[in-house]
C-alpha positions as CSV (number, residue, x, y, z in Angstrom):
1,M,82.5,90.9,92.1
2,I,85.5,88.6,92.6
3,L,86.3,86.8,95.9
4,N,89.9,85.9,96.2
5,L,90.8,83.2,98.8
6,I,94.5,82.9,99.2
7,L,96.0,79.7,100.7
8,Y,98.3,80.7,103.6
9,N,100.3,79.2,106.4
10,H,102.2,80.9,109.2
11,T,105.8,80.9,108.2
12,S,108.3,83.8,107.9
13,I,108.5,83.4,104.1
14,Y,104.7,83.3,103.6
15,S,104.2,86.2,105.9
16,Q,106.5,88.3,103.7
17,M,104.6,87.2,100.6
18,R,101.3,88.0,102.3
19,D,102.5,91.6,103.1
20,I,103.6,92.0,99.5
21,L,100.2,90.9,98.2
22,R,98.4,93.1,100.6
23,R,100.2,96.2,99.2
24,Y,98.6,95.3,95.8
25,L,95.3,93.8,96.7
26,S,94.3,96.7,98.9
27,T,94.2,98.8,95.8
28,K,91.8,96.6,93.9
29,N,88.0,96.4,94.0
30,I,87.8,92.8,95.1
31,K,87.1,91.0,98.4
32,Y,90.0,88.9,99.5
33,Y,91.1,86.8,102.5
34,F,94.2,84.9,103.4
35,Y,93.0,81.7,105.1
36,C,94.8,79.3,107.4
37,Y,94.4,77.1,110.4
38,R,94.7,78.2,114.0
39,D,94.5,75.9,116.9
40,D,94.2,78.6,119.6
41,I,90.7,79.9,118.8
42,D,87.5,78.9,120.5
43,S,85.1,79.3,117.6
44,D,85.1,77.3,114.4
45,Y,86.5,80.4,112.5
46,I,87.1,84.1,112.9
47,F,87.7,87.0,110.5
48,D,90.4,89.4,111.5
49,D,90.6,92.1,108.9
50,D,91.8,90.3,105.7
51,M,92.6,87.1,107.6
52,L,90.3,84.1,107.9
53,Y,91.4,81.8,110.7
54,I,89.8,78.3,110.8
55,R,90.1,76.2,113.9
56,G,92.5,73.3,113.3
57,K,96.1,72.3,112.8
58,E,97.9,72.6,109.5
59,T,98.6,69.5,107.5
60,F,99.4,68.9,103.8
61,V,97.0,66.1,103.2
62,P,94.1,66.3,104.1
63,G,94.6,69.7,105.7
64,I,94.8,71.9,102.6
65,L,91.7,70.5,101.0
66,Q,89.8,70.6,104.3
67,K,90.5,74.2,105.0
68,T,89.9,75.2,101.4
69,I,86.5,73.7,101.3
70,K,85.8,75.1,104.8
71,A,86.9,78.6,103.6
72,I,84.6,78.4,100.6
73,E,81.7,77.3,102.8
74,I,82.3,80.1,105.2
75,C,82.4,82.7,102.4
76,Q,79.2,81.5,100.7
77,K,77.4,84.2,102.6
78,F,79.2,86.9,100.6
79,E,78.0,88.2,97.2
80,F,80.4,87.3,94.4
81,E,80.2,86.1,90.9
82,Y,83.5,84.4,90.8
83,L,85.7,82.7,93.4
84,V,89.5,82.7,92.8
85,R,91.6,80.3,94.9
86,S,95.2,81.2,94.6
87,N,98.5,80.3,96.3
88,I,100.4,82.8,98.5
89,S,103.1,83.2,95.8
90,T,100.6,83.8,92.9
91,I,100.0,87.4,91.6
92,I,96.9,88.1,89.6
93,N,96.4,91.1,87.4
94,F,92.8,91.6,88.4
95,D,92.2,94.4,85.8
96,L,93.1,92.0,83.0
97,L,91.2,89.1,84.6
98,T,88.1,91.3,84.9
99,D,88.4,92.3,81.3
100,Y,88.7,88.6,80.3
101,L,85.7,87.5,82.3
102,E,83.5,90.2,80.8
103,S,83.7,88.5,77.4
104,N,84.4,84.9,78.6
105,Y,82.2,83.1,81.0
106,V,84.2,80.6,83.2
107,E,82.4,77.9,85.1
108,Y,85.6,76.3,86.3
109,G,89.2,76.8,85.1
110,G,92.7,78.1,85.6
111,G,96.0,76.6,84.5
112,I,95.2,73.1,83.2
113,T,98.0,70.6,83.4
114,T,98.3,66.8,82.8
115,L,99.5,64.6,85.6
116,K,102.7,62.9,84.5
117,W,104.3,62.2,87.9
118,L,103.8,60.5,91.3
119,D,103.4,62.8,94.3
120,F,103.7,60.7,97.5
121,N,103.3,63.7,99.8
122,G,100.1,64.6,97.8
123,G,98.6,61.1,98.0
124,I,99.4,60.3,94.3
125,T,101.2,57.0,95.0
126,H,100.4,55.0,91.9
127,N,99.8,55.4,88.2
128,K,96.0,55.2,88.4
129,Y,95.7,58.9,87.7
130,K,98.5,59.2,85.1
131,N,97.6,61.5,82.2
132,T,94.6,63.0,84.0
133,R,94.0,66.6,83.3
134,F,93.4,69.0,86.2
135,V,93.4,72.6,87.2
136,A,96.6,73.4,89.1
137,G,96.2,74.9,92.6
138,S,98.3,78.1,92.0
139,F,95.2,79.6,90.3
140,I,91.7,78.1,90.4
141,I,88.6,80.1,89.3
142,M,85.0,79.0,89.6
143,S,81.6,80.5,89.4
144,K,79.5,80.8,92.6
145,D,77.3,77.9,91.4
146,I,80.4,75.7,91.2
147,S,81.6,76.8,94.6
148,N,78.1,75.9,96.0
149,L,78.4,72.5,94.3
150,L,81.7,71.8,96.0
151,V,80.3,72.8,99.4
152,N,77.2,70.8,99.0
153,N,79.2,67.7,98.1
154,K,82.1,68.2,100.5
155,N,81.7,64.7,101.9
156,N,82.1,63.2,98.4
157,L,85.6,64.6,97.8
158,D,88.6,62.4,98.1
159,Y,90.6,63.7,101.1
160,T,93.5,61.3,100.6
161,I,94.9,63.3,97.7
162,I,96.0,66.9,97.3
163,D,93.4,69.6,97.1
164,D,93.6,70.8,93.5
165,F,93.6,67.3,92.0
166,S,90.8,66.2,94.3
167,I,88.6,69.1,93.3
168,S,89.3,68.5,89.6
169,L,88.4,64.8,89.9
170,F,85.1,65.6,91.6
171,L,84.1,68.3,89.1
172,T,85.1,66.2,86.1
173,S,82.9,63.4,87.5
174,K,80.0,66.0,87.4
175,K,80.8,66.8,83.7
176,I,81.9,70.3,84.5
177,D,84.1,71.7,81.7
178,M,87.5,73.2,82.5
179,T,88.5,76.5,80.9
180,D,92.3,76.7,80.3
181,L,93.9,80.0,81.2
182,E,97.4,78.6,80.9
183,S,98.3,80.9,78.0
184,Y,97.8,83.8,80.4
185,K,100.3,82.4,83.0
186,V,104.0,82.7,83.4
187,D,106.4,81.2,86.0
188,N,109.0,84.0,86.3
189,A,109.4,87.6,87.4
190,T,109.2,89.2,83.9
191,Y,106.3,91.7,84.0
192,N,104.2,91.7,80.9
193,N,101.1,93.9,80.5
194,K,99.2,91.1,78.8
195,I,99.8,88.5,81.5
196,I,97.0,87.7,84.0
197,I,98.6,85.2,86.3
198,Y,102.1,85.1,87.7
199,R,103.2,82.1,89.6
200,N,106.4,82.5,91.6
201,K,108.0,79.2,92.6
202,T,111.7,78.6,92.3
203,K,114.1,76.6,94.4
204,D,114.8,79.8,96.3
205,R,111.8,81.3,98.1
206,Y,113.8,84.5,98.7
207,T,114.1,84.9,95.0
208,D,110.4,84.4,94.7
209,I,109.9,87.2,97.2
210,S,112.1,89.5,95.2
211,N,110.3,88.5,92.0
212,M,106.9,89.2,93.6
213,K,108.0,92.7,94.6
214,N,109.2,93.4,91.1
215,I,105.9,92.3,89.5
216,I,103.7,94.2,92.0
217,S,105.8,97.3,91.7
218,H,104.9,97.4,88.0
219,L,101.3,96.6,88.6
220,I,100.9,99.3,91.2
221,N,102.8,102.0,89.3
222,N,100.9,101.2,86.2
223,Q,97.6,101.9,87.9
224,N,98.4,104.9,90.0
225,L,101.2,106.4,87.9
226,S,103.3,107.2,91.0
227,L,106.5,107.0,89.0
228,E,105.2,109.2,86.2
229,K,104.0,111.8,88.7
230,L,107.3,111.7,90.5
231,S,109.2,112.2,87.2
232,Q,107.1,115.1,85.9
233,K,109.3,117.6,87.9
234,N,112.2,115.4,88.8
235,T,114.9,113.3,87.2
236,F,114.7,110.3,89.4
237,N,116.4,106.9,89.2
238,V,117.6,104.2,91.5
239,K,120.2,101.5,90.7
240,Y,121.3,98.6,92.9
241,G,124.5,96.6,92.6
242,A,128.3,96.7,92.8
243,S,131.3,97.4,90.6
244,N,130.1,97.7,87.1
245,T,126.9,95.6,87.5
246,Y,123.8,97.5,88.5
247,I,120.1,96.9,87.9
248,D,117.3,99.5,87.8
249,V,115.1,99.2,90.9
250,T,113.3,102.5,90.6
251,N,109.8,100.9,90.4
252,I,110.4,98.8,93.5
253,V,111.7,101.8,95.5
254,V,108.8,104.0,94.5
255,T,106.2,101.3,95.2
256,F,107.4,100.3,98.6
257,F,109.3,103.3,100.0
258,F,107.9,106.5,98.5
259,K,105.3,108.4,100.5
260,D,104.5,112.1,101.1
261,N,107.3,113.3,98.9
262,K,109.9,111.2,100.7
263,I,111.8,108.0,100.1
264,I,112.3,106.3,103.5
265,I,114.0,103.0,103.7
266,P,114.3,101.8,107.3
267,F,117.7,100.7,108.5
268,Y,116.5,97.1,109.2
269,I,115.4,96.5,105.5
270,N,117.6,94.0,103.8
271,F,118.3,95.3,100.3
272,S,118.5,91.8,98.7
273,D,115.1,90.9,100.1
274,Y,113.6,93.6,97.9
275,F,116.0,93.9,95.0
276,G,117.5,90.5,94.6
277,D,121.2,89.8,94.4
278,P,122.7,91.0,91.1
279,V,126.3,90.5,92.2
280,P,126.6,87.6,94.6
281,T,129.3,87.8,97.3
282,S,129.9,91.4,96.6
283,F,129.2,94.4,98.9
284,K,126.3,96.2,97.2
285,K,124.7,99.7,97.4
286,L,121.8,101.8,96.2
287,I,122.6,104.8,94.0
288,F,119.9,107.4,93.8
289,T,119.9,110.1,91.1
290,V,117.6,113.0,92.0
291,N,117.7,116.0,89.7
292,E,121.3,115.1,88.7
293,K,122.3,114.8,92.4
294,I,123.8,111.4,93.1
295,I,123.2,109.9,96.6
296,S,124.8,106.6,97.5
297,A,123.4,104.3,100.3
298,E,125.4,101.4,101.6
299,E,124.0,97.9,102.2
300,C,125.2,97.9,105.9
301,R,123.9,101.0,107.7
302,Y,122.7,102.0,111.1
303,R,120.1,104.7,110.3
304,N,117.2,105.1,107.9
305,I,117.7,106.3,104.3
306,E,115.6,109.4,103.9
307,I,115.5,111.4,100.7
308,I,113.1,114.3,100.3
309,I,111.7,114.7,96.7
310,D,110.8,118.3,95.8
311,Q,107.4,118.2,94.2
312,N,106.8,121.9,94.1
């Protein structure tokens, strides 16, 4: 069993990312929690469905490390073989990860990188740690024994530096080997059925949101074959764009808007949030092809888009 703890903070962008991940994670046989601080709760922590709220106020350093260790400590009561700590913009193909772990035992690992920079916000203010190898925080995997080791030595961690680097420094001091899964990681939105870890971090977080939706639409449709079932009795395609520039968004539409033989896209949904912006500054539209019938939907609209798909 895998326990996935997802680093979270209450912002509009992160809330959108959380909702995208929920759509996918709810289909997997894993236990997962988004964890963050809340300063308006009376107890030390509370579980609310898939949220783990820890009493406190968000900070970068030492806050991320403190709440991460606290979240691990709280969840030690659960049965799990591996704990995965990931960022809110990280997508994990858990089917591939499970297959990998069945033949490769990982004590501690993820995407290993070498520190070549200073990070003043993260407490790396001098060259003392230059060329130090560490597991980057976008994806950290550890056995339950290692998670226990961290919790039992929480007072021995360096809380003046950022969480992923501090954890690596401590575990390296304990002679814990690091397993590199970097070859299974990409930093863009290109879906690949051999990729385990997708990290989405560009200069534009709205682009990251669009990329996450694209990746998850492939992951979900590959596992439940929604698009294949939809296409068995229908010619169905959706394009998005303007003029002569259109991109195929069929997977995304099916993943997020297809239910009970209907495509329903609420009027308040911003097309670009889901499909990106293939033609900047142009007025764009969706074009549905359903059994050779073409239906066009404008970007600016005042009612829901509703298309009934005949499955009989």
